[in-house]
C-alpha positions in Angstrom: 0.0 0.0 0.0 1.4 3.4 -0.8 2.0 6.3 1.5 -1.2 8.1 0.4 -3.4 5.1 0.9 -1.9 4.5 4.4 -2.6 8.1 5.3 -6.1 7.9 4.2 -6.6 4.5 5.9 -5.5 6.0 9.2 -8.3 8.4 9.0 -11.0 5.8 8.4 -9.7 2.8 10.2 -11.8 3.5 13.2 -15.0 3.5 11.3 -14.0 0.2 9.5 -13.3 -1.5 12.8 -16.7 -0.3 14.4 -18.4 -1.5 11.2 -16.9 -5.0 11.8 -17.9 -4.9 15.5 -21.4 -3.9 14.4 -21.8 -7.5 13.0 -20.3 -9.4 16.0 -18.1 -9.1 19.1 -14.5 -9.8 18.4 -11.1 -9.7 20.1 -8.1 -7.8 18.7 -6.4 -10.6 16.7 -9.7 -11.5 15.1 -10.1 -8.0 13.9 -6.5 -7.9 12.6 -7.0 -11.1 10.8 -10.2 -9.9 9.2 -8.6 -6.7 8.0 -5.7 -8.6 6.5 -8.3 -11.0 4.8 -10.1 -7.9 3.3 -6.7 -6.7 1.8 -5.4 -4.4 4.5 -2.3 -6.5 4.8 0.0 -3.6 5.9 -2.0 -2.9 9.1 0.1 -3.8 12.1 -1.5 -5.6 15.1 -0.1 -2.6 17.3 -2.2 -0.2 15.3 -5.3 -2.2 15.8 -4.7 -2.6 19.5 -4.1 1.1 19.9 -7.2 1.8 18.1 -9.3 -0.6 20.3 -7.9 1.2 23.4 -9.1 4.6 21.9 -12.5 3.4 21.0 -12.8 1.9 24.5 -11.7 5.0 26.2 -14.2 7.1 24.0 -17.0 4.6 25.2 -18.0 3.2 21.9 -17.5 -0.5 22.9 -18.2 -2.8 25.7 -15.4 -5.1 26.8 -15.7 -8.4 28.2 -12.7 -10.6 29.5 -13.0 -14.1 28.2 -10.9 -16.9 29.5 -8.4 -18.2 26.9 -6.9 -21.7 26.6 -3.5 -20.1 25.9 -2.4 -17.3 28.1 -4.3 -14.5 29.8 -8.0 -13.8 29.2 -8.9 -12.1 25.9 -10.6 -8.8 25.8 -13.7 -9.2 23.5 -15.1 -6.0 22.1 -18.7 -5.4 21.3 -20.3 -2.3 19.8 -22.5 -0.4 22.3 -25.3 2.3 21.7 -22.6 5.1 21.7 -20.6 3.2 19.1 -23.6 2.6 16.8 -24.4 6.3 16.9 -20.8 7.2 16.1 -20.8 4.5 13.3 -24.1 6.1 11.8 -22.3 9.4 11.9 -19.3 7.9 10.2 -21.4 6.5 7.4 -23.2 9.9 6.9 -19.7 11.6 6.7 -18.5 8.9 4.4 -21.5 9.3 2.1 -21.1 13.0 1.9 -17.4 12.9 1.2 -17.7 10.1 -1.4 -20.4 12.0 -3.3 -18.4 15.2 -3.4 -15.2 13.4 -4.4 -17.0 11.7 -7.2 -18.4 15.1 -8.4 -14.9 16.4 -8.4 -13.5 13.4 -10.3 -16.2 13.9 -13.0 -15.2 17.5 -13.4 -17.9 19.1 -11.4 -17.5 22.1 -9.3 
């Protein structure tokens, strides 16, 4: 992924992760694996874990500690009402931006 794509992705990764969590609860490694499966191979685990800490601090997810067969308990993240509201706002913003960018690409003013 080029530098420009990486910079754009940094700005929208939070929305992508919240969208994933809107479908089901997951722990950090699952989210990272899903992102890589979807073609975001350059995203480091550390980036995802830092993002999860941020969205937890912002109150967008609920966290449950689930016992693990290997090692310490896993933190499983699930989207809560505040996170759903934020995700709805993210999609509205995304729609607005993509419409405007498409107009620009087509030569519109």
